[in-house]
C-alpha positions in Angstrom: 0.0 0.0 0.0 1.3 3.0 -0.9 -0.2 6.6 -0.2 1.0 8.6 -2.9 -1.2 11.8 -2.0 0.0 11.6 1.8 3.8 11.7 0.3 2.8 14.7 -1.9 1.1 16.7 0.9 4.4 16.1 3.2 6.5 17.3 0.4 4.8 20.7 0.7 3.1 19.8 -2.9 -0.5 20.8 -3.0 -3.2 18.0 -3.7 -6.3 18.1 -5.5 -9.2 16.2 -4.8 -13.0 15.2 -5.9 -15.8 14.8 -3.4 -18.2 11.8 -4.7 -21.5 11.5 -2.6 -22.8 9.1 -5.5 -22.5 5.4 -5.1 -20.4 4.4 -7.9 -16.8 2.6 -8.4 -17.1 4.0 -11.9 -16.9 7.5 -11.1 -14.0 6.8 -8.6 -12.4 5.2 -11.7 -13.3 8.6 -13.8 -11.7 10.8 -11.2 -8.1 8.7 -11.3 -8.1 9.0 -15.3 -8.7 12.7 -15.0 -5.7 13.1 -12.8 -7.1 14.1 -9.5 -4.8 13.0 -6.5 -7.3 12.0 -4.4 -11.1 11.5 -4.1 -13.3 12.0 -0.9 -15.7 9.2 -0.5 -18.5 11.2 1.3 -20.4 8.9 3.6 -21.4 11.7 5.8 -23.6 13.6 3.5 -24.1 10.9 0.6 -26.1 7.7 0.3 -22.9 5.2 -0.1 -23.3 2.0 1.7 -20.3 0.0 3.6 -20.1 -2.4 0.5 -20.0 -0.1 -2.0 -17.2 1.9 0.0 -15.2 -1.1 -0.4 -15.5 -1.3 -4.2 -14.8 2.2 -4.6 -11.4 1.8 -2.9 -10.6 -1.1 -5.2 -11.2 1.3 -8.2 -9.2 3.9 -6.7 -6.3 1.5 -6.0 -6.8 0.3 -9.8 -6.8 4.0 -10.9 -3.8 5.3 -8.7 -6.1 7.6 -6.8 -6.2 8.1 -2.9 -9.1 7.0 -1.3 -10.1 9.2 1.5 -13.3 8.4 3.5 -15.6 11.0 5.4 -17.8 8.8 7.8 -21.2 9.5 9.1 -19.5 10.3 12.8 -16.1 9.7 14.6 -17.1 6.8 16.2 -14.1 4.2 16.6 -16.2 1.1 15.2 -17.7 3.1 12.4 -14.2 4.2 11.3 -13.0 0.7 11.8 -15.3 -0.5 9.2 -13.9 2.2 6.5 -10.3 1.7 7.0 -10.8 -2.0 6.9 -12.7 -1.8 3.7 -9.2 -0.1 2.3 -9.4 3.5 2.7 -6.3 5.2 2.6 -7.2 7.5 5.3 -10.1 9.4 7.2 -11.2 13.0 6.9 -13.1 13.1 10.3 -16.1 15.4 10.7 -16.7 18.0 13.6 -13.6 17.6 15.5 -13.8 20.5 18.1 -10.9 19.8 20.6 -7.5 18.1 20.8 -9.3 15.0 23.0 -11.2 14.4 19.9 -8.6 14.5 17.7 -6.3 12.1 19.8 -9.5 9.6 19.8 -9.4 9.8 16.0 -5.7 9.3 15.9 -6.3 6.0 18.1 -9.2 4.6 16.0 -7.1 4.8 13.0 -3.4 3.9 14.0 -2.5 0.3 15.2 -0.4 0.2 18.2 1.9 2.0 19.3 0.6 5.2 17.6 -3.2 4.2 18.5 -5.7 1.2 19.3 -7.2 0.1 16.1 -8.6 -3.1 16.1 -6.5 -5.6 14.4 -7.9 -8.6 12.2 -6.1 -11.0 9.7 -8.1 -11.2 6.5 -9.1 -7.8 5.8 -9.1 -6.1 2.4 -6.8 -3.3 3.8 -4.5 -6.2 5.5 -4.2 -7.8 1.9 -6.6 -10.7 3.2 -3.4 -11.7 5.0 -1.8 -13.0 1.7 1.2 -10.5 1.0 2.7 -9.1 4.3 2.6 -10.4 8.0 0.4 -8.7 10.3 3.5 -7.4 12.0 4.7 -5.7 8.8 1.3 -4.5 7.6 0.6 -2.5 11.0 3.8 -0.9 10.5 3.1 -0.1 6.8 -0.5 0.9 7.7 0.8 3.5 10.4 3.2 5.1 7.8 0.7 5.3 4.8 -2.6 6.4 6.4 -3.8 9.7 6.3 -5.6 11.4 9.3 -7.5 14.8 8.4 -9.9 16.3 11.1 -12.7 18.9 10.0 -13.0 22.1 12.0 -16.4 23.0 11.2 -17.7 24.8 14.5 -17.5 28.1 15.8 -16.0 26.6 19.3 -13.4 24.6 17.4 -11.7 27.8 16.0 -10.3 28.7 19.6 -8.6 25.4 19.6 -6.8 25.2 16.7 -3.5 25.5 18.2 -4.2 22.2 20.6 -5.6 20.3 17.7 -2.8 21.0 15.7 -0.4 19.8 18.4 -1.9 16.3 18.1 0.9 14.1 16.6 0.0 12.0 13.7 -2.7 14.2 12.4 -1.6 15.2 8.9 -4.1 17.5 7.9 -6.5 20.1 9.5 -9.4 20.6 7.1 -11.8 24.1 7.7 -15.4 23.1 6.6 -16.7 26.4 5.0 -20.3 25.8 4.9 -21.0 24.5 8.7 -18.5 27.1 9.7 -20.5 29.8 8.1 -23.8 28.7 9.9 -21.8 28.3 13.1 -20.6 31.6 13.1 -24.0 32.9 12.1 -24.1 33.5 8.5 -25.3 30.3 7.0 -24.1 29.6 3.0 -22.3 33.0 3.4 -18.8 31.6 3.0 -17.5 34.8 1.7 -18.8 37.1 4.4 -15.9 39.1 6.1 -16.8 37.3 9.6 -16.3 33.8 8.2 -13.2 34.9 6.1 -11.5 36.4 8.9 -11.9 33.5 11.1 -10.9 30.9 8.4 -7.7 32.7 7.6 -6.7 33.3 11.0 -7.2 29.7 11.6 -5.2 28.7 8.1 -2.3 30.8 9.3 -2.2 28.8 12.7 -2.6 25.6 11.1 0.3 26.4 8.6 2.6 27.9 11.2 2.0 24.9 13.4 3.6 22.8 10.8 0.5 21.0 9.7 -1.1 21.0 6.2 -4.1 23.1 5.9 -7.0 21.9 4.1 -10.5 23.3 2.5 -12.9 23.0 -0.3 -14.4 25.0 -2.7 -15.0 25.8 -6.7 -12.9 26.6 -9.6 -12.8 30.3 -8.5 -11.2 30.3 -5.3 -8.8 27.4 -6.1 -6.1 29.9 -6.8 -6.6 31.9 -3.7 -6.4 29.1 -1.4 -3.3 27.6 -2.9 -1.6 31.2 -2.6 -2.8 31.3 1.1 -0.6 28.1 1.6 -3.6 25.5 1.6 -2.3 22.1 0.4 -5.0 19.9 0.5 -8.0 21.2 -1.4 -10.8 19.7 -3.1 -14.2 20.6 -5.3 -17.3 18.4 -5.6 -18.4 16.4 -8.4 -21.7 18.4 -8.9 -19.5 21.4 -9.1 -17.4 19.9 -12.2 -20.7 18.9 -13.7 -22.3 22.3 -13.1 -19.4 24.1 -14.7 -18.9 21.9 -17.7 -22.7 22.0 -18.3 -23.2 25.7 -18.2 -20.1 26.1 -20.9 -21.6 23.5 -22.8 -25.2 25.2 -22.7 -23.6 28.8 -23.2 -22.3 27.7 -26.5 -25.4 25.7 -27.9 -27.5 29.0 -26.7 -25.4 31.1 -28.9 -26.0 28.6 -32.2 
């Protein structure tokens, strides 16, 4: 198992992802063939079953794209199910303090970094065919990526403490939920929201962690200029952009 996306962000390089909420291995294949670095399999807001997650991670491996799963919650048993299906990392929603961040690390990493349950025969462990279980745990601890999402007003006061938690690779600011928590639901460009996010981005980067967020075509360059290296847009955003450009051409005919 090799997490090329994790390698890139630890080299300080930007990684562009595509968020998919629809249960479809074929869409994962397309994202890989189109050149995206990683794909977010969104099980928090999407309709993707556990069985389909496994098929989607298979498609990701075959297409040389890194599969990260956003679980519906941060329960260790829930996280374990996605990791055992072959996810290369977790983007954990609604993390508000260092204690929650440490619990997520424990759920994703094996001893001595965490307490993830270990079993032979899982897809993540190559069904027990290629590596000894001991070698697998070391490789998994090295390759799996941990991203925690700051999406609530109270969490903004704990950015430094969250960033100090070892083994966290990415701290992601969720613009939609943050805008709501700050009192401006959906208005991600509001000055109050932008000021809070920019302050948090600065703290994350100064702490030596990778900063992440989501957005559209228009703000991608702006985010990269701020030092954000973990960035994704949504499948629906890509479809809307392509459709609008094509329809504009046909309407002129």
